[in-house]
DSSP file (Angstrom, degrees, kcal/mol; ACC not computed):
  #  RESIDUE AA STRUCTURE BP1 BP2  ACC     N-H-->O    O-->H-N    N-H-->O    O-->H-N    TCO  KAPPA ALPHA  PHI   PSI    X-CA   Y-CA   Z-CA
    1    1 A M              0   0    0      0, 0.0     2,-0.2     0, 0.0     0, 0.0   0.000 360.0 360.0 360.0 128.7  -17.6  -17.3    5.2
    2    2 A Y        -     0   0    0      1,-0.1     2,-0.2    27,-0.0    24,-0.0  -0.568 360.0-105.7 -89.1 148.0  -15.6  -14.2    4.9
    3    3 A E        -     0   0    0     -2,-0.2     2,-0.3     1,-0.1    -1,-0.1  -0.501  40.8-131.5 -63.7 135.4  -13.6  -12.5    7.6
    4    4 A K        -     0   0    0     -2,-0.2     2,-0.9     1,-0.0   102,-0.1  -0.750  11.6-115.9 -98.4 147.4  -15.3   -9.4    8.9
    5    5 A A  B     +A  105   0A   0    100,-0.5   100,-2.7    -2,-0.3     6,-0.1  -0.651  32.3 177.1 -75.2 103.5  -13.8   -6.1    9.3
    6    6 A M  S    S+     0   0    0     -2,-0.9    -1,-0.2    98,-0.2     3,-0.1   0.540  73.3  40.3 -91.5  -1.1  -14.1   -5.5   13.1
    7    7 A R  S >  S-     0   0    0     98,-0.1     3,-1.8     1,-0.1     4,-0.4  -0.987  89.0-120.8-133.7 147.5  -12.2   -2.1   12.8
    8    8 A P  T >  S+     0   0    0      0, 0.0     3,-1.6     0, 0.0     4,-0.3   0.860 112.7  59.9 -55.5 -38.0  -12.8    0.3   10.0
    9    9 A E  T >> S+     0   0    0      1,-0.3     4,-0.9     2,-0.2     3,-0.8   0.694  88.8  71.7 -62.7 -21.8   -9.1    0.0    9.0
   10   10 A D  H <> S+     0   0    0     -3,-1.8     4,-2.5     1,-0.2    -1,-0.3   0.710  82.9  73.4 -70.4 -15.6   -9.4   -3.7    8.4
   11   11 A L  H <> S+     0   0    0     -3,-1.6     4,-1.9    -4,-0.4    -1,-0.2   0.885  93.5  50.0 -60.2 -39.3  -11.4   -2.9    5.3
   12   12 A T  H <> S+     0   0    0     -3,-0.8     4,-2.0    -4,-0.3    -1,-0.2   0.913 112.0  48.8 -70.9 -43.8   -8.4   -1.7    3.3
   13   13 A R  H  X S+     0   0    0     -4,-0.9     4,-2.5     1,-0.2     5,-0.2   0.935 113.5  45.7 -62.1 -46.3   -6.4   -4.9    4.3
   14   14 A L  H  X S+     0   0    0     -4,-2.5     4,-2.5     1,-0.2     5,-0.2   0.852 110.2  55.1 -69.7 -28.6   -9.3   -7.2    3.3
   15   15 A F  H  X S+     0   0    0     -4,-1.9     4,-2.9    -5,-0.2     5,-0.2   0.957 110.9  44.1 -60.3 -49.7   -9.8   -5.3    0.0
   16   16 A V  H  X S+     0   0    0     -4,-2.0     4,-2.3     1,-0.2    49,-0.3   0.907 115.8  48.0 -71.4 -42.0   -6.2   -5.8   -1.0
   17   17 A E  H  X S+     0   0    0     -4,-2.5     4,-1.0    -5,-0.2    -1,-0.2   0.917 116.5  42.8 -62.7 -43.8   -6.2   -9.6    0.1
   18   18 A R  H  <>S+     0   0    0     -4,-2.5     5,-2.6    -5,-0.2     4,-0.5   0.936 114.9  49.7 -74.0 -42.4   -9.4  -10.4   -1.7
   19   19 A S  H ><5S+     0   0    0     -4,-2.9     3,-1.7    -5,-0.2    -2,-0.2   0.937 111.0  48.5 -56.4 -49.4   -8.5   -8.4   -4.9
   20   20 A N  H 3<5S+     0   0    0     -4,-2.3    -1,-0.2     1,-0.3    -2,-0.2   0.762 107.9  55.1 -67.1 -24.2   -5.1  -10.0   -5.2
   21   21 A A  T 3<5S-     0   0    0     -4,-1.0    -1,-0.3    -3,-0.2    -2,-0.2   0.523 115.4-118.5 -83.8  -5.5   -6.8  -13.4   -4.8
   22   22 A G  T < 5 +     0   0    0     -3,-1.7     2,-1.0    -4,-0.5    -3,-0.2   0.793  63.7 149.1  77.4  27.5   -9.1  -12.5   -7.8
   23   23 A D     >< +     0   0    0     -5,-2.6     4,-2.5     1,-0.2    -1,-0.2  -0.746  17.6 170.7-106.4  92.1  -12.3  -12.8   -5.5
   24   24 A A  H  > S+     0   0    0     -2,-1.0     4,-2.6     1,-0.2     5,-0.2   0.905  80.5  52.3 -63.4 -43.0  -14.8  -10.3   -6.8
   25   25 A A  H  > S+     0   0    0      2,-0.2     4,-1.7     1,-0.2    -1,-0.2   0.893 108.6  50.9 -63.6 -37.9  -17.5  -11.6   -4.6
   26   26 A G  H  4 S+     0   0    0      2,-0.2     4,-0.5     1,-0.2     3,-0.3   0.956 109.9  49.7 -59.9 -52.3  -15.2  -11.2   -1.5
   27   27 A V  H >< S+     0   0    0     -4,-2.5     3,-1.5     1,-0.2    -2,-0.2   0.912 111.3  49.1 -57.4 -43.8  -14.4   -7.6   -2.5
   28   28 A A  H >< S+     0   0    0     -4,-2.6     3,-1.8     1,-0.3    -1,-0.2   0.814  98.5  67.9 -70.1 -25.3  -18.2   -6.8   -2.9
   29   29 A A  T 3< S+     0   0    0     -4,-1.7    -1,-0.3    -3,-0.3    -2,-0.2   0.643  89.6  66.2 -61.9 -16.8  -18.9   -8.4    0.5
   30   30 A L  T <  S+     0   0    0     -3,-1.5    77,-2.9    -4,-0.5     2,-0.3   0.549  95.2  76.4 -76.3 -10.5  -16.9   -5.4    2.0
   31   31 A Y  E <  S-b  107   0A   0     -3,-1.8    77,-0.2    75,-0.3    17,-0.1  -0.788  86.6-111.8-113.3 144.8  -19.7   -3.1    0.8
   32   32 A E  E >   -     0   0A   0     75,-3.0     3,-1.3    -2,-0.3    15,-0.1  -0.230  41.6-103.1 -60.5 160.7  -23.3   -2.4    2.1
   33   33 A E  E 3  S+     0   0A   0      1,-0.3    15,-2.5    14,-0.1    16,-0.4   0.839 122.2  33.3 -55.4 -40.6  -26.1   -3.6   -0.1
   34   34 A D  E 3  S+     0   0A   0     13,-0.3    -1,-0.3    14,-0.1    74,-0.1  -0.009  88.7 146.6-113.2  22.7  -26.8   -0.1   -1.4
   35   35 A A  E <   -     0   0A   0     -3,-1.3    12,-3.0    72,-0.2     2,-0.5  -0.103  38.9-140.4 -61.8 156.9  -23.2    1.3   -1.3
   36   36 A V  E     -bC 109  46A   0     72,-2.7    74,-2.1    10,-0.2     2,-0.4  -0.982  13.8-168.1-126.2 134.5  -22.0    3.8   -3.9
   37   37 A M  E     -bC 110  45A   0      8,-2.5     8,-3.1    -2,-0.5     2,-2.0  -0.984  21.6-138.4-121.1 128.1  -18.5    3.6   -5.4
   38   38 A A        +     0   0    0     72,-3.1    75,-0.3    -2,-0.4     6,-0.2  -0.485  54.9 149.1 -85.3  71.1  -17.1    6.4   -7.4
   39   39 A Y        +     0   0    0     -2,-2.0    -2,-0.2     2,-0.1    15,-0.1  -0.954  38.8  43.5-163.3 140.3  -15.5    4.1  -10.1
   40   40 A P  S >  S-     0   0    0      0, 0.0     3,-1.9     0, 0.0    -1,-0.1   0.509 109.8 -89.9 -63.9 159.0  -14.8    4.0  -12.9
   41   41 A P  T 3  S+     0   0    0      0, 0.0    -2,-0.1     0, 0.0     3,-0.1  -0.123 114.1  19.4 -49.8 130.6  -13.4    7.5  -12.8
   42   42 A G  T 3  S+     0   0    0      1,-0.3     2,-0.3    -4,-0.2    -3,-0.1   0.504 121.0  66.5  86.7   6.4  -16.2   10.1  -13.7
   43   43 A S  S <  S-     0   0    0     -3,-1.9    -1,-0.3    -5,-0.0     2,-0.3  -0.835  72.4-124.5-142.8-177.6  -19.0    7.6  -12.9
   44   44 A Q        -     0   0    0     -2,-0.3     2,-0.5    -6,-0.2    -6,-0.2  -0.985   3.3-152.0-135.7 148.6  -20.6    5.7  -10.0
   45   45 A T  E     -C   37   0A   0     -8,-3.1    -8,-2.5    -2,-0.3     2,-0.5  -0.985  20.8-163.6-115.2 116.0  -21.3    2.1   -9.4
   46   46 A T  E     +C   36   0A   0     -2,-0.5     4,-0.3   -10,-0.2   -10,-0.2  -0.879  46.2  23.5-113.8 124.9  -24.3    1.7   -7.1
   47   47 A G  S  > S-     0   0    0    -12,-3.0     4,-2.1    -2,-0.5   -13,-0.3   0.126  79.1 -97.3 103.5 145.9  -25.2   -1.5   -5.2
   48   48 A R  H  > S+     0   0    0    -15,-2.5     4,-2.2     1,-0.2     5,-0.1   0.834 122.4  53.1 -61.7 -33.5  -23.2   -4.5   -4.0
   49   49 A E  H  > S+     0   0    0    -16,-0.4     4,-2.3     2,-0.2    -1,-0.2   0.949 111.0  46.3 -67.5 -44.7  -24.2   -6.6   -7.0
   50   50 A A  H  > S+     0   0    0     -4,-0.3     4,-2.3     1,-0.2    -2,-0.2   0.896 111.7  52.3 -65.5 -38.4  -23.1   -3.9   -9.5
   51   51 A I  H  X S+     0   0    0     -4,-2.1     4,-2.3     2,-0.2    -1,-0.2   0.879 108.3  51.0 -65.3 -38.9  -19.9   -3.5   -7.5
   52   52 A R  H  X S+     0   0    0     -4,-2.2     4,-1.5     2,-0.2    -2,-0.2   0.875 109.9  49.2 -65.7 -34.5  -19.2   -7.3   -7.7
   53   53 A A  H  X S+     0   0    0     -4,-2.3     4,-1.5     2,-0.2    -2,-0.2   0.891 110.7  50.6 -69.3 -40.5  -19.8   -7.2  -11.5
   54   54 A L  H  X S+     0   0    0     -4,-2.3     4,-2.3     1,-0.2     3,-0.2   0.931 111.6  46.9 -62.3 -48.1  -17.4   -4.3  -11.9
   55   55 A W  H  X S+     0   0    0     -4,-2.3     4,-2.6     1,-0.2    -1,-0.2   0.758 104.9  62.1 -76.6 -22.2  -14.6   -6.0   -9.8
   56   56 A E  H  X S+     0   0    0     -4,-1.5     4,-0.7    -5,-0.2    -1,-0.2   0.954 109.5  41.6 -58.9 -47.2  -15.2   -9.2  -11.8
   57   57 A K  H >< S+     0   0    0     -4,-1.5     3,-0.6    -3,-0.2     4,-0.4   0.924 116.8  46.5 -65.2 -46.7  -14.1   -7.3  -14.9
   58   58 A V  H >< S+     0   0    0     -4,-2.3     3,-1.3     1,-0.2    -2,-0.2   0.936 112.9  49.1 -63.5 -44.4  -11.3   -5.5  -13.2
   59   59 A L  H >< S+     0   0    0     -4,-2.6     3,-1.7     1,-0.3    -1,-0.2   0.588  91.5  79.3 -74.5  -9.5   -9.9   -8.6  -11.5
   60   60 A A  T << S+     0   0    0     -4,-0.7    -1,-0.3    -3,-0.6    -2,-0.2   0.779  90.6  55.3 -65.7 -23.5  -10.0  -10.6  -14.8
   61   61 A N  T <  S-     0   0    0     -3,-1.3    -1,-0.3    -4,-0.4    -2,-0.2   0.311 111.2-127.4 -90.8   8.9   -6.8   -8.8  -15.7
   62   62 A R    <   -     0   0    0     -3,-1.7    -3,-0.1     1,-0.1    -2,-0.1   0.858  36.5-174.1  49.8  48.6   -5.2  -10.0  -12.5
   63   63 A P        -     0   0    0      0, 0.0     2,-0.5     0, 0.0   -41,-0.1  -0.322  19.1-128.8 -62.3 155.5   -4.0   -6.6  -11.2
   64   64 A H        -     0   0    0     -2,-0.0     2,-0.4     2,-0.0   -48,-0.0  -0.949  16.7-155.4-113.9 130.5   -1.8   -6.5   -8.1
   65   65 A F        -     0   0    0     -2,-0.5     2,-0.3   -49,-0.3   -45,-0.1  -0.843   6.9-143.4-103.3 131.7   -2.8   -4.3   -5.3
   66   66 A E        -     0   0    0     -2,-0.4     2,-0.3     1,-0.0    21,-0.2  -0.733  28.6-107.7 -92.7 140.9   -0.1   -3.0   -2.7
   67   67 A H        -     0   0    0     -2,-0.3     2,-0.5   -51,-0.1   -54,-0.1  -0.550  33.8-157.4 -70.1 136.3   -1.1   -2.7    0.9
   68   68 A E        -     0   0    0     -2,-0.3   -52,-0.1   -56,-0.1   -56,-0.0  -0.970  19.0-121.4-121.1 117.7   -1.5    1.1    1.8
   69   69 A D        -     0   0    0     -2,-0.5     2,-0.0    16,-0.1   -60,-0.0  -0.407  35.1-120.3 -62.9 128.3   -1.1    2.1    5.5
   70   70 A P        -     0   0    0      0, 0.0    14,-0.3     0, 0.0     3,-0.1  -0.277  16.7-125.2 -67.8 151.1   -4.3    3.8    6.5
   71   71 A L        -     0   0    0     12,-3.5    12,-0.4     1,-0.2     0, 0.0  -0.437  56.6 -61.1 -83.0 172.9   -4.4    7.4    7.8
   72   72 A P        -     0   0    0      0, 0.0     2,-0.3     0, 0.0    -1,-0.2  -0.276  60.0-125.1 -59.8 140.8   -6.0    8.1   11.1
   73   73 A T        -     0   0    0     -3,-0.1     2,-0.5     9,-0.1     9,-0.2  -0.659  11.5-141.1 -85.2 135.6   -9.6    7.1   11.0
   74   74 A L  E     -D   81   0A   0      7,-2.1     7,-2.4    -2,-0.3     2,-0.4  -0.882  23.8-171.6 -96.0 129.1  -12.3    9.6   12.0
   75   75 A I  E     +D   80   0A   0     -2,-0.5     2,-0.3     5,-0.2     5,-0.2  -0.975  18.9 170.6-126.7 131.3  -15.1    8.0   14.0
   76   76 A S  E >   -D   79   0A   0      3,-2.8     3,-1.8    -2,-0.4     2,-0.3  -0.862  67.7 -59.9-136.0 104.7  -18.5    9.4   15.0
   77   77 A G  T 3  S-     0   0    0     -2,-0.3    -1,-0.0     1,-0.3     0, 0.0  -0.476 120.5 -12.4  63.9-121.0  -20.9    6.8   16.5
   78   78 A D  T 3  S+     0   0    0     -2,-0.3    21,-2.5    -3,-0.1     2,-0.4   0.253 123.5  81.4 -98.8   6.2  -21.5    4.2   13.9
   79   79 A I  E <   +DE  76  98A   0     -3,-1.8    -3,-2.8    19,-0.2     2,-0.3  -0.918  54.5 178.0-113.6 139.3  -20.0    6.2   11.0
   80   80 A A  E     -DE  75  97A   0     17,-2.3    17,-2.6    -2,-0.4     2,-0.5  -0.966  23.7-141.1-139.8 158.9  -16.3    6.4   10.1
   81   81 A L  E     -DE  74  96A   0     -7,-2.4    -7,-2.1    -2,-0.3     2,-0.3  -0.984  24.3-174.8-118.3 116.1  -14.1    8.1    7.5
   82   82 A T  E     + E   0  95A   0     13,-2.6    13,-2.8    -2,-0.5     2,-0.3  -0.802   6.5 169.9-106.7 150.8  -11.2    6.0    6.4
   83   83 A S  E     - E   0  94A   0    -12,-0.4   -12,-3.5    -2,-0.3    11,-0.2  -0.993  15.1-165.8-156.4 156.0   -8.4    7.0    4.0
   84   84 A T  E     - E   0  93A   0      9,-1.4     9,-1.5    -2,-0.3   -15,-0.1  -0.993  29.0-119.3-139.9 151.6   -5.1    6.0    2.6
   85   85 A P        -     0   0    0      0, 0.0     7,-0.1     0, 0.0   -16,-0.1  -0.813  45.1-127.7 -87.0 120.7   -2.4    7.8    0.6
   86   86 A P        -     0   0    0      0, 0.0     3,-0.5     0, 0.0     5,-0.2  -0.369  13.9-151.6 -72.7 145.3   -2.2    5.7   -2.5
   87   87 A K  S    S+     0   0    0      1,-0.2   -20,-0.0   -21,-0.2   -19,-0.0   0.508  91.3  65.3 -83.4  -9.7    1.0    4.2   -3.8
   88   88 A D  S    S-     0   0    0    -22,-0.1    -1,-0.2     0, 0.0     0, 0.0   0.161 113.4-106.1-105.1  12.4   -0.3    4.3   -7.5
   89   89 A G  S    S+     0   0    0     -3,-0.5    -2,-0.1     1,-0.1     3,-0.0   0.733  73.5 140.7  74.3  21.0   -0.5    8.1   -7.8
   90   90 A A        -     0   0    0      1,-0.1    24,-1.4    22,-0.1     2,-1.0   0.484  66.3-119.0 -79.0   2.8   -4.3    8.1   -7.7
   91   91 A G  S    S-     0   0    0     -5,-0.2     2,-0.3    22,-0.2    -1,-0.1  -0.498  71.1 -29.3  99.7 -65.1   -4.4   11.3   -5.5
   92   92 A A        -     0   0    0     -2,-1.0    22,-0.5    -7,-0.1     2,-0.4  -0.955  52.8-132.7-172.0 161.8   -6.1    9.9   -2.5
   93   93 A R  E     +E   84   0A   0     -9,-1.5    -9,-1.4    -2,-0.3     2,-0.3  -0.994  25.0 171.3-129.5 141.9   -8.5    7.3   -1.3
   94   94 A A  E     -EF  83 111A   0     17,-1.9    17,-3.1    -2,-0.4     2,-0.4  -0.992   7.3-177.0-148.9 140.5  -11.5    7.7    1.1
   95   95 A Q  E     -EF  82 110A   0    -13,-2.8   -13,-2.6    -2,-0.3     2,-0.6  -0.987  21.2-142.6-137.2 149.4  -14.4    5.7    2.2
   96   96 A V  E     -EF  81 109A   0     13,-2.6    12,-3.3    -2,-0.4    13,-2.1  -0.955  31.8-172.9-103.5 121.6  -17.3    6.3    4.5
   97   97 A V  E     -EF  80 107A   0    -17,-2.6   -17,-2.3    -2,-0.6     2,-0.4  -0.855  11.7-147.7-122.0 158.9  -18.0    3.1    6.5
   98   98 A R  E     -EF  79 106A   0      8,-2.5     8,-2.0    -2,-0.3     2,-0.4  -0.962  18.9-119.8-129.9 136.9  -20.8    2.1    8.8
   99   99 A R  E     - F   0 105A   0    -21,-2.5     6,-0.3    -2,-0.4     5,-0.1  -0.581  32.3-142.8 -66.1 127.3  -20.8   -0.1   11.8
  100  100 A Q    >   -     0   0    0      4,-3.8     3,-2.1    -2,-0.4    -1,-0.0  -0.424  28.4 -98.1 -90.4 170.2  -23.2   -3.0   11.3
  101  101 A P  T 3  S+     0   0    0      0, 0.0    -1,-0.1     0, 0.0    -2,-0.0   0.785 124.4  54.4 -62.2 -26.0  -25.4   -4.6   14.0
  102  102 A D  T 3  S-     0   0    0      2,-0.1     3,-0.1     1,-0.0    -3,-0.0   0.313 122.6-106.2 -89.2  11.0  -22.9   -7.4   14.7
  103  103 A G  S <  S+     0   0    0     -3,-2.1     2,-0.0     1,-0.3    -1,-0.0   0.297  82.4 121.7  90.4 -10.3  -20.2   -4.8   15.3
  104  104 A S        -     0   0    0     -5,-0.1    -4,-3.8     1,-0.0     2,-0.4  -0.297  57.4-122.5 -78.4 172.3  -18.3   -5.3   12.0
  105  105 A W  E     -AF   5  99A   0   -100,-2.7  -100,-0.5    -6,-0.3     2,-0.3  -0.938  24.0-177.4-124.0 142.0  -17.8   -2.5    9.4
  106  106 A L  E     - F   0  98A   0     -8,-2.0    -8,-2.5    -2,-0.4   -75,-0.3  -0.961  32.7-103.6-134.6 154.9  -18.8   -2.2    5.8
  107  107 A R  E     +bF  31  97A   0    -77,-2.9   -75,-3.0    -2,-0.3   -10,-0.3  -0.542  32.7 172.7 -80.0 138.2  -18.1    0.5    3.2
  108  108 A L  E    S+     0   0A   0    -12,-3.3   -72,-2.7     1,-0.4     2,-0.4   0.706  74.2  20.1-108.1 -43.8  -21.0    2.8    2.4
  109  109 A L  E     -bF  36  96A   0    -13,-2.1   -13,-2.6   -74,-0.2     2,-0.5  -0.999  69.5-169.8-128.8 135.0  -19.4    5.3    0.1
  110  110 A D  E     +bF  37  95A   0    -74,-2.1   -72,-3.1    -2,-0.4   -15,-0.2  -0.969  13.9 178.9-129.8 119.2  -16.1    4.6   -1.7
  111  111 A Q  E     + F   0  94A   0    -17,-3.1   -17,-1.9    -2,-0.5   -72,-0.1  -0.796   9.3 175.5-118.0  87.3  -14.0    7.2   -3.5
  112  112 A P        +     0   0    0      0, 0.0     2,-0.4     0, 0.0    -1,-0.1   0.667  66.8  30.7 -66.4 -20.9  -11.0    5.2   -4.7
  113  113 A E        -     0   0    0    -75,-0.3     2,-0.6    -3,-0.1   -22,-0.2  -0.992  54.2-166.4-146.1 132.3   -9.4    8.0   -6.6
  114  114 A F        +     0   0    0    -24,-1.4   -21,-0.1   -22,-0.5    -3,-0.0  -0.788  47.1 128.1-114.9  81.6   -9.4   11.8   -6.2
  115  115 A V        -     0   0    0     -2,-0.6     2,-0.1   -24,-0.1    -2,-0.1  -0.992  66.2 -98.0-132.7 145.8   -8.0   12.8   -9.6
  116  116 A P        -     0   0    0      0, 0.0     2,-0.7     0, 0.0    -2,-0.0  -0.373  32.9-133.2 -62.6 134.3   -9.5   15.4  -12.0
  117  117 A V        -     0   0    0     -2,-0.1     2,-0.3   -75,-0.0   -75,-0.0  -0.805  21.8-134.0 -86.5 119.9  -11.6   13.8  -14.7
  118  118 A T        -     0   0    0     -2,-0.7     2,-0.3     1,-0.0    -1,-0.0  -0.580  18.7-153.7 -81.0 137.3  -10.5   15.4  -18.0
  119  119 A Q        -     0   0    0     -2,-0.3    -1,-0.0     1,-0.0     0, 0.0  -0.834  22.4-107.6-110.9 147.7  -13.4   16.5  -20.2
  120  120 A A              0   0    0     -2,-0.3    -1,-0.0     1,-0.1     0, 0.0  -0.479 360.0 360.0 -66.5 136.8  -13.3   16.8  -24.0
  121  121 A P              0   0    0      0, 0.0    -1,-0.1     0, 0.0    -2,-0.0   0.534 360.0 360.0 -61.6 360.0  -13.3   20.4  -25.1
């Protein structure tokens, strides 16, 4: 059983902990069943299972993620916007998260990088 994010800001900490542990299923558990992630850059990954499969590949290389202090969260009812200034030069990170019936929060939309995607001429 995974620790639940009881505040929107908890999602970032849990993401870093689970990623650094190589736990792709744990990372995917932070997302709603039909969540959309704008990754890899220039494309989208839709659904918790696809997000798990993506993170399995990413985490196979054993990357190390640094904790990033969240910016102030915007909350309106059961929807919140979370963001962090990235330490890796990715421009910015932002997520739309939703409160679940048990009071925990999950990611619905995830934009992990705001960098221009270069297109071939």
